[in-house]
NULUMKOL-742250 format. One record per atom (N, C-alpha, C): x, y, z; atom name. Coordinates in steps of 0.1 Angstrom, whole numbers, plus 2048, in hexadecimal, padded with zeros to 3 digits. Example, Ala and Ser with C-alpha at 12.3 -4.5 7.8 and 13.67 -1.06 7.14 Angstrom:
x y z atome
884 7C7 84E N
87B 7D3 84E CA
884 7DF 84E C
880 7EA 847 N
889 7F5 847 CA
881 800 84F C
***
This chain:
x y z atome
30D 7AC 92B N
316 7AE 936 CA
310 7B5 942 C
318 7B6 94D N
313 7BC 959 CA
31D 7C7 95E C
318 7D0 966 N
321 7D9 96D CA
31E 7D9 97C C
327 7D4 984 N
324 7D2 992 CA
32B 7DC 99B C
32E 7E8 996 N
334 7F3 99E CA
331 800 998 C
327 807 99D N
322 813 997 CA
31D 81D 9A2 C
320 82A 9A0 N
31C 834 9AA CA
312 83E 9A4 C
30A 843 9AD N
300 84D 9A9 CA
302 85A 9B1 C
2F9 864 9AF N
2FA 870 9B7 CA
2F8 86F 9C6 C
2F4 863 9CA N
2F2 861 9D8 CA
300 85F 9DF C
30B 85D 9D7 N
318 85E 9DD CA
31F 868 9D4 C
329 864 9CD N
331 86D 9C5 CA
330 86C 9B6 C
325 866 9B1 N
322 866 9A3 CA
31A 872 99F C
318 873 992 N
310 87F 98D CA
303 87B 986 C
300 86E 986 N
2F3 869 980 CA
2EA 865 98B C
2DD 868 98A N
2D3 863 993 CA
2D2 854 992 C
2CC 84D 99C N
2CA 83F 99B CA
2C1 83C 98E C
2B7 845 98C N
2AE 842 980 CA
2B6 844 973 C
2BF 84D 973 N
2C7 84F 966 CA
2D0 843 964 C
2D5 83E 96F N
2DE 832 96D CA
2D6 826 968 C
2CA 824 96D N
2C2 819 968 CA
2BE 81B 959 C
2BB 827 956 N
2B7 82A 948 CA
2C3 828 93F C
2CF 82C 943 N
2DB 82A 93A CA
2DF 81C 939 C
2DD 814 945 N
2E0 806 944 CA
2D7 7FF 93B C
2CA 803 93B N
2C0 7FD 932 CA
2C4 800 923 C
2C8 80D 921 N
2CC 811 913 CA
2D8 809 90E C
2E1 806 917 N
2ED 7FE 914 CA
2EB 7EF 914 C
2DF 7EB 917 N
2DB 7DD 918 CA
2E3 7D5 921 C
2E7 7DB 92D N
2ED 7D3 937 CA
2E4 7C9 93D C
2E9 7BE 941 N
2E0 7B4 947 CA
2DD 7B7 955 C
2E7 7BD 95C N
2E5 7C1 96A CA
2EF 7CD 96D C
2EB 7D4 978 N
2F2 7DF 97D CA
2F2 7DF 98C C
2FD 7E1 992 N
2FE 7E2 9A1 CA
300 7F0 9A5 C
2F7 7F6 9AD N
2F9 803 9B2 CA
301 802 9BF C
30D 807 9BF N
316 805 9CB CA
31B 813 9D0 C
312 81B 9D4 N
317 829 9D9 CA
31F 827 9E5 C
328 831 9E7 N
331 832 9F3 CA
329 833 A00 C
329 829 A08 N
324 82A A16 CA
316 82F A17 C
30D 82C A0D N
2FF 830 A0E CA
2F7 826 A05 C
2EB 824 A09 N
2E2 81C A01 CA
2D6 824 9FC C
2D7 832 9FD N
2CC 83B 9FA CA
2C7 83A 9EC C
2D0 836 9E2 N
2CB 836 9D4 CA
2C5 829 9D0 C
2C5 81F 9D8 N
2C0 812 9D4 CA
2B1 812 9D1 C
2A9 817 9DB N
29A 817 9D8 CA
296 81F 9CC C
29C 82C 9CA N
299 833 9BE CA
29D 82B 9B1 C
2A8 824 9B2 N
2AC 81C 9A6 CA
2A2 811 9A4 C
29E 80A 9AE N
293 800 9AC CA
287 806 9A6 C
283 812 9AB N
277 818 9A6 CA
278 81B 997 C
285 81E 992 N
287 821 984 CA
289 815 97B C
28B 80A 981 N
28E 7FD 979 CA
282 7FA 971 C
285 7F6 965 N
27A 7F3 95B CA
279 7E4 958 C
26D 7DF 956 N
26B 7D1 952 CA
273 7CE 945 C
27B 7C4 945 N
283 7C0 93A CA
290 7C8 93A C
292 7D1 943 N
29F 7D8 944 CA
2A9 7D1 94D C
2B4 7D7 950 N
2BF 7D1 958 CA
2BA 7CE 966 C
2C0 7C3 96B N
2BD 7BF 979 CA
2C5 7C9 982 C
2BF 7CE 98D N
2C6 7D7 996 CA
2CB 7CE 9A2 C
2D8 7CF 9A4 N
2DE 7C8 9B0 CA
2E0 7D2 9BB C
2D9 7D2 9C6 N
2DC 7DC 9D1 CA
2E9 7DA 9D7 C
2F1 7E4 9D8 N
2FE 7E3 9DD CA
303 7F0 9E4 C
310 7EF 9E8 N
316 7FA 9F0 CA
325 7F9 9EF C
32C 804 9F0 N
33B 803 9F1 CA
33F 80A 9FE C
346 802 A06 N
349 807 A14 CA
358 80A A15 C
35B 815 A1B N
369 819 A1C CA
36F 813 A29 C
37A 80C A28 N
380 806 A34 CA
38F 809 A35 C
394 807 A41 N
3A3 80A A43 CA
3AA 7FD A46 C
3B4 7FB A3E N
3BC 7EF A40 CA
3CB 7F3 A40 C
3D1 7F2 A4C N
3DF 7F6 A4D CA
3E2 804 A47 C
3DA 80D A4B N
3DB 81B A46 CA
3D7 81E A38 C
3D2 814 A31 N
3CE 816 A23 CA
3BE 816 A22 C
3B9 81F A1A N
3AB 820 A17 CA
3A8 815 A0D C
3A0 80B A11 N
39C 800 A08 CA
38D 800 A07 C
387 7FA 9FD N
379 7FA 9FB CA
373 7EC 9FA C
368 7EA A01 N
361 7DD A00 CA
353 7E0 9FA C
350 7D9 9EF N
343 7DA 9E9 CA
33A 7CF 9EE C
32E 7D3 9F2 N
324 7C9 9F5 CA
31A 7C8 9EB C
317 7BC 9E6 N
30D 7BA 9DB CA
302 7B1 9E1 C
2F6 7B3 9DC N
2E9 7AC 9E0 CA
2E6 7AF 9EE C
2E9 7BB 9F3 N
2E6 7BE A01 CA
2D7 7C2 A02 C
2D2 7C1 A0E N
2C5 7C7 A12 CA
2C8 7D5 A16 C
2C4 7DF A0E N
2C8 7ED A11 CA
2C2 7F3 A1E C
2B8 7EC A24 N
2B1 7F1 A30 CA
2B5 7E8 A3C C
2BF 7E0 A3B N
2C2 7D7 A46 CA
2C7 7DF A52 C
2C2 7DD A5E N
2C5 7E5 A6A CA
2D4 7E5 A6D C
2DB 7DA A6C N
2EA 7DA A6F CA
2F1 7E3 A65 C
2EE 7E2 A59 N
2F5 7EA A4F CA
2F2 7F9 A51 C
2E5 7FC A53 N
2E2 80A A55 CA
2E8 810 A62 C
2E9 808 A6C N
2EF 80D A78 CA
2FD 811 A76 C
305 809 A6F N
313 80C A6D CA
314 818 A64 C
30C 819 A5A N
30C 824 A50 CA
309 831 A57 C
2FF 831 A61 N
2FC 83D A68 CA
307 843 A70 C
30F 83A A77 N
31A 83E A7E CA
325 844 A75 C
327 83D A6A N
331 842 A61 CA
32E 84F A5A C
321 851 A57 N
31D 85D A50 CA
31D 869 A5A C
31B 866 A67 N
31C 871 A70 CA
32B 876 A71 C
334 86D A71 N
342 871 A71 CA
346 878 A64 C
340 873 A59 N
343 87A A4C CA
33E 888 A4C C
332 88B A52 N
32D 898 A53 CA
336 8A1 A5B C
33C 89C A66 N
346 8A4 A6E CA
352 8A7 A66 C
357 89D A5E N
362 8A0 A56 CA
35F 8AB A4B C
353 8AA A45 N
350 8B4 A3B CA
34F 8C2 A41 C
34A 8C3 A4D N
34A 8D1 A53 CA
358 8D6 A56 C
361 8CD A5A N
36F 8D1 A5C CA
376 8D5 A4F C
373 8CE A44 N
379 8D1 A38 CA
373 8DE A32 C
366 8E0 A34 N
360 8ED A30 CA
367 8F9 A37 C
369 8F7 A44 N
370 902 A4B CA
37E 905 A46 C
385 8FA A43 N
393 8FC A3E CA
392 903 A30 C
389 8FF A28 N
388 905 A1B CA
384 914 A1C C
37B 917 A25 N
377 925 A27 CA
383 92D A2C C
38B 928 A35 N
396 92F A39 CA
3A1 931 A2E C
3A0 928 A24 N
3AA 929 A19 CA
3A4 932 A0E C
398 938 A10 N
393 942 A07 CA
388 93C 9FE C
383 931 A01 N
378 92B 9FA CA
36C 928 A03 C
363 932 A04 N
358 931 A0E CA
34E 926 A0A C
34F 91B A11 N
346 910 A0E CA
341 90B A1C C
334 907 A1C N
32F 901 A28 CA
329 8F3 A25 C
328 8EB A2F N
321 8DE A2D CA
313 8E0 A29 C
30C 8EA A2E N
2FE 8ED A2A CA
2FD 8F0 A1B C
306 8F8 A16 N
306 8FC A08 CA
308 8F0 9FF C
311 8E7 A04 N
314 8DB 9FC CA
308 8D2 9FC C
301 8D0 A08 N
2F5 8C8 A08 CA
2EA 8CE A00 C
2E9 8DB 9FF N
2DF 8E1 9F6 CA
2E2 8DE 9E7 C
2EF 8DE 9E4 N
2F2 8DC 9D6 CA
2F1 8CE 9D2 C
2F4 8C5 9DC N
2F3 8B6 9D9 CA
2EA 8B0 9E2 C
2DD 8B2 9E1 N
2D3 8AD 9EB CA
2D3 89E 9EB C
2D3 898 9F7 N
2D2 88A 9F9 CA
2DF 882 9F7 C
2E9 889 9F3 N
2F6 882 9F0 CA
2FE 880 9FD C
305 875 9FE N
310 874 A09 CA
31C 87C A04 C
31E 887 A0A N
328 891 A05 CA
336 88B A06 C
33E 88D 9FB N
34C 888 9FA CA
354 894 9F5 C
361 892 9F4 N
36A 89C 9EF CA
366 8A0 9E1 C
361 896 9D9 N
35D 899 9CC CA
352 8A4 9CB C
349 8A4 9D5 N
33F 8AF 9D6 CA
346 8BC 9D9 C
34F 8BD 9E2 N
357 8C9 9E5 CA
35D 8CE 9D8 C
363 8C5 9D0 N
36A 8C9 9C4 CA
360 8CF 9BA C
354 8C8 9B8 N
34A 8CD 9AF CA
345 8DB 9B3 C
343 8DC 9C1 N
33E 8E9 9C6 CA
348 8F4 9C3 C
355 8F1 9C5 N
360 8FB 9C2 CA
360 8FF 9B3 C
35E 8F5 9AB N
35E 8F7 99C CA
353 900 998 C
347 8FD 99E N
33B 904 99A CA
33C 913 99E C
344 916 9A8 N
346 924 9AC CA
352 92B 9A6 C
359 924 99D N
364 929 995 CA
371 92B 99D C
372 923 9A8 N
37E 924 9B1 CA
389 91B 9AB C
386 912 9A3 N
38F 909 99D CA
38B 907 98E C
395 903 986 N
392 902 978 CA
38E 8F3 974 C
391 8EA 97C N
38D 8DC 97A CA
38D 8D4 987 C
386 8C9 987 N
384 8C1 993 CA
391 8BD 999 C
39A 8B8 992 N
3A7 8B3 997 CA
3AE 8BE 99F C
3AD 8CB 99B N
3B4 8D5 9A2 CA
3B0 8D6 9B1 C
3A4 8D3 9B4 N
39F 8D3 9C2 CA
3A7 8C9 9CA C
3A9 8BD 9C5 N
3B0 8B3 9CC CA
3BF 8B6 9CC C
3C5 8BA 9C1 N
3D3 8BD 9C0 CA
3D8 8C8 9C9 C
3CF 8D2 9CB N
3D4 8DE 9D2 CA
3CE 8DF 9E0 C
3C2 8D9 9E3 N
3BB 8DC 9EF CA
3B6 8D0 9F7 C
3AF 8C7 9F1 N
3A8 8BD 9F9 CA
3AD 8AF 9F7 C
3B7 8AD 9EF N
3BD 8A0 9ED CA
3C4 89C 9FA C
3C8 88F 9FB N
3CE 88A A07 CA
3DA 892 A0A C
3DA 897 A17 N
3E6 89F A1B CA
3E5 8AD A17 C
3DB 8B2 A10 N
3D9 8BF A0B CA
3D6 8C9 A17 C
3D7 8D6 A15 N
3D5 8DF A1F CA
3C7 8E0 A25 C
3BD 8DB A1D N
3AF 8DB A22 CA
3AA 8CD A24 C
3B3 8C3 A24 N
3AF 8B5 A26 CA
3AC 8B2 A34 C
3A2 8AA A37 N
39F 8A5 A44 CA
39E 895 A43 C
3A5 88E A4B N
3A5 880 A4B CA
397 87B A4E C
392 871 A47 N
385 86C A49 CA
385 85F A52 C
379 85D A57 N
377 850 A5F CA
375 845 A56 C
378 839 A5B N
376 82D A53 CA
36F 822 A5A C
369 819 A53 N
362 80E A59 CA
36D 802 A59 C
36E 7FB A64 N
377 7F0 A65 CA
373 7E6 A5B C
37D 7DF A55 N
37A 7D5 A4B CA
371 7CA A50 C
374 7C6 A5D N
36C 7BB A62 CA
35D 7BF A65 C
35B 7CC A68 N
34E 7D1 A69 CA
346 7D2 A5C C
34E 7D7 A52 N
348 7D7 A45 CA
344 7CA A3F C
34C 7C0 A41 N
34A 7B2 A3C CA
33E 7AC A44 C
33E 7AF A51 N
333 7AA A59 CA
325 7AF A55 C
324 7BC A54 N
317 7C2 A51 CA
312 7BF A43 C
31C 7BD A39 N
318 7B9 A2C CA
312 7AB A2C C
318 7A2 A34 N
313 795 A35 CA
305 795 A3C C
304 79C A47 N
2F8 79D A4E CA
2EC 7A3 A46 C
2F0 7AC A3D N
2E6 7B1 A34 CA
2E3 7A8 A28 C
2E8 79C A28 N
2E5 792 A1D CA
2EE 794 A11 C
2F9 79C A12 N
301 79F A06 CA
30D 796 A05 C
314 798 9F9 N
321 792 9F6 CA
32B 79D 9F7 C
336 79B 9FE N
341 7A5 9FF CA
34C 7A3 9F4 C
34F 7AE 9EE N
359 7AE 9E3 CA
364 7B8 9E5 C
370 7B4 9E4 N
37B 7BE 9E5 CA
37C 7C6 9D8 C
379 7D3 9D9 N
379 7DC 9CD CA
387 7DF 9C8 C
388 7E0 9BB N
395 7E5 9B4 CA
3A2 7E2 9BC C
3A5 7D6 9BE N
3B1 7D3 9C7 CA
3BE 7D9 9C2 C
3C0 7DB 9B5 N
3CC 7E0 9B0 CA
3CE 7EF 9B2 C
3C3 7F6 9B6 N
3C3 805 9B8 CA
3CA 808 9C6 C
3CD 7FE 9CE N
3D3 801 9DB CA
3E2 802 9DB C
3E8 7FF 9CF N
3F6 801 9CC CA
3FE 7F9 9D7 C
3FA 7ED 9D9 N
402 7E4 9E2 CA
40B 7DB 9DA C
415 7D6 9E0 N
41D 7CC 9DA CA
415 7BF 9D9 C
419 7B5 9D1 N
411 7A9 9D0 CA
410 7A2 9DE C
41B 7A2 9E5 N
41B 79C 9F2 CA
412 7A3 9FC C
412 7B0 9FC N
409 7B8 A05 CA
3FA 7B5 A01 C
3F7 7B6 9F4 N
3E9 7B4 9EF CA
3E5 7A6 9F3 C
3ED 79C 9F1 N
3E9 78E 9F4 CA
3E7 78C A03 C
3EF 792 A0B N
3ED 792 A1A CA
3E0 798 A1E C
3DD 7A4 A18 N
3D0 7AA A1B CA
3C4 7A1 A17 C
3C5 79C A0B N
3BA 793 A07 CA
3B8 787 A10 C
3C3 781 A14 N
3C3 776 A1E CA
3BC 77A A2B C
3C0 786 A2F N
3BA 78B A3C CA
3AB 78E A3A C
3A7 794 A2F N
399 797 A2D CA
391 78A A2B C
397 781 A24 N
390 774 A22 CA
38D 76D A30 C
397 76F A39 N
395 769 A47 CA
389 770 A4E C
386 77C A4A N
37B 783 A50 CA
36E 781 A49 C
36E 77B A3D N
362 778 A36 CA
361 77E A28 C
36B 784 A23 N
36B 789 A15 CA
367 77D A0B C
35F 780 A02 N
359 776 9F9 CA
35D 778 9EA C
361 784 9E6 N
363 786 9D8 CA
36E 791 9D6 C
371 793 9C9 N
37B 79D 9C5 CA
378 7A2 9B7 C
37B 7AF 9B5 N
378 7B4 9A8 CA
383 7B0 99E C
380 7A6 996 N
389 7A0 98D CA
38A 7A8 980 C
37F 7B0 97D N
37F 7B9 971 CA
37B 7C7 976 C
383 7D1 971 N
381 7DF 975 CA
385 7E8 969 C
380 7F4 969 N
382 7FD 95E CA
391 7FF 95A C
39A 801 964 N
3A8 804 962 CA
3B1 7F9 961 C
3AC 7EC 962 N
3B5 7E1 962 CA
3BB 7DF 954 C
3C8 7DB 953 N
3CD 7D6 947 CA
3CA 7C7 946 C
3CE 7C1 93A N
3CC 7B3 939 CA
3D4 7AB 944 C
3E0 7B0 946 N
3E8 7AA 950 CA
3E2 7AB 95E C
3DD 7B7 961 N
3D6 7B9 96E CA
3CB 7B0 970 C
3C3 7AF 966 N
3B7 7A6 967 CA
3BB 797 969 C
3C5 793 962 N
3CA 785 963 CA
3CF 783 971 C
3D6 78D 977 N
3DB 78B 984 CA
3D0 78A 98F C
3C6 793 98D N
3BB 793 997 CA
3B2 786 996 C
3B1 781 989 N
3AA 775 987 CA
3B1 769 98E C
3BE 769 98E N
3C6 75F 995 CA
3C5 761 9A4 C
3C4 76D 9A9 N
3C1 76F 9B7 CA
3B4 769 9BB C
3AA 76C 9B3 N
39C 767 9B6 CA
39D 757 9B7 C
3A4 751 9AE N
3A5 742 9AE CA
3AD 73E 9BA C
3B8 744 9BD N
3C0 740 9C8 CA
3B9 741 9D5 C
3B1 74B 9D7 N
3AB 74D 9E4 CA
39D 749 9E5 C
398 743 9DA N
38A 73E 9DA CA
380 748 9DB C
382 753 9D3 N
379 75F 9D4 CA
370 760 9C7 C
364 764 9C9 N
35B 767 9BE CA
361 772 9B6 C
35E 772 9A9 N
363 77C 9A0 CA
358 787 99D C
35B 793 99E N
352 79E 99B CA
359 7A8 992 C
352 7B2 98E N
358 7BC 985 CA
34E 7C7 982 C
354 7D3 980 N
34C 7DF 97E CA
354 7EB 979 C
34D 7F4 974 N
353 800 96E CA
358 80A 979 C
351 80B 984 N
353 816 98E CA
34F 823 988 C
343 822 981 N
33E 82E 97A CA
33A 839 983 C
33E 845 981 N
33A 851 989 CA
334 85C 981 C
331 85A 974 N
32C 864 96C CA
337 86F 969 C
333 87B 969 N
33C 886 965 CA
348 888 96F C
347 882 97B N
352 882 984 CA
35E 87A 980 C
35B 870 977 N
366 867 971 CA
362 866 962 C
364 871 95B N
35F 871 94D CA
365 867 944 C
371 861 947 N
377 857 93E CA
371 849 940 C
369 848 94A N
363 83A 94D CA
354 83A 949 C
351 831 941 N
343 82F 93C CA
33C 824 943 C
32F 825 945 N
327 81A 94B CA
328 80E 942 C
32B 803 949 N
32C 7F6 942 CA
339 7F3 93C C
33F 7FC 934 N
34B 7FA 92D CA
357 800 933 C
356 808 93E N
361 80E 944 CA
369 817 93B C
376 814 939 N
37F 81C 930 CA
37E 817 922 C
374 80F 91F N
371 80A 911 CA
373 7FB 90F C
37A 7F5 918 N
37E 7E7 916 CA
377 7DD 920 C
370 7E3 92A N
36A 7DB 934 CA
35E 7D3 92F C
35D 7C6 933 N
352 7BE 92F CA
350 7B3 93A C
349 7B6 944 N
347 7AD 94F CA
33C 7A3 94C C
33F 796 94B N
335 78C 947 CA
32B 78A 951 C
31F 787 94D N
314 784 956 CA
316 777 95E C
31F 76F 959 N
323 763 961 CA
328 766 96F C
32E 771 971 N
332 776 97E CA
326 777 987 C
31C 77D 982 N
310 780 989 CA
309 773 98D C
308 76A 983 N
301 75D 985 CA
309 755 990 C
316 755 990 N
31E 74E 99A CA
31B 753 9A8 C
319 761 9A9 N
316 767 9B6 CA
308 762 9BB C
2FF 761 9B1 N
2F1 75D 9B5 CA
2F1 74E 9BA C
2F9 746 9B3 N
2FA 738 9B7 CA
301 737 9C5 C
30B 73F 9C7 N
311 73F 9D4 CA
308 744 9DF C
300 74E 9DC N
2F6 753 9E7 CA
2EC 748 9EA C
2E8 741 9DF N
2DE 736 9E2 CA
2E4 72B 9EA C
2F1 727 9E8 N
2F7 71D 9F0 CA
2FA 722 9FE C
2FD 72F 9FF N
300 734 A0D CA
2F4 734 A15 C
2E8 736 A0F N
2DC 736 A17 CA
2D8 728 A1B C
***
């Protein structure tokens, strides 16, 4: 089987790219896609750690987009991590993220939790800093008793220390993924808590912009969820993808490859994508 949605320490996971490749090898996965949030920094280290006879590494990314006020995610698979168009968009986005992190650090400091962006960067070198890093920093200093407390009381949406983040427009995300040679996948569509009508309207809109696939298998899907998304894939002519959304200790209930224990993404999904890429070229 394969896992086409995985995160490392380069975004908000807790495993290094090398550790991910080692664990994927131990689990005998056929392939793993490293899809860190809004960064490709972990892809070269993951390639360096890949072993002969081990799992195939699919270079990827997960991009945060805004659709009608909702935070949605587009996964890009088979991307060129050094493509100029992709890197240009990511540089602008990461600059805005840094401004947001400084503002959030200031709010937390005023609330009695002295944290700086510099201290976070020192604790998580090379990572694209997210709210998960703030939460882990707070936990390490004994200011909270568990990760969820940081979100529930301080930095969750609408919380007293929350700062709205910038987003990449869906059309820009889809464009740069295509220009970087990748396939665009709508990540975990059922996590957006839309009605069926709203979700189908969004998929139709994204398909008109170039969306090529959808996550038909995901860690938290029920059998009914999976059947529904498979029907959506068929109805809209989308490639099927699937992944655990593994984050290591930040999501301890989700395991690499098997998600919550029932996930089994077939390698046929990967082969269909490769056939599609060959025909697209």
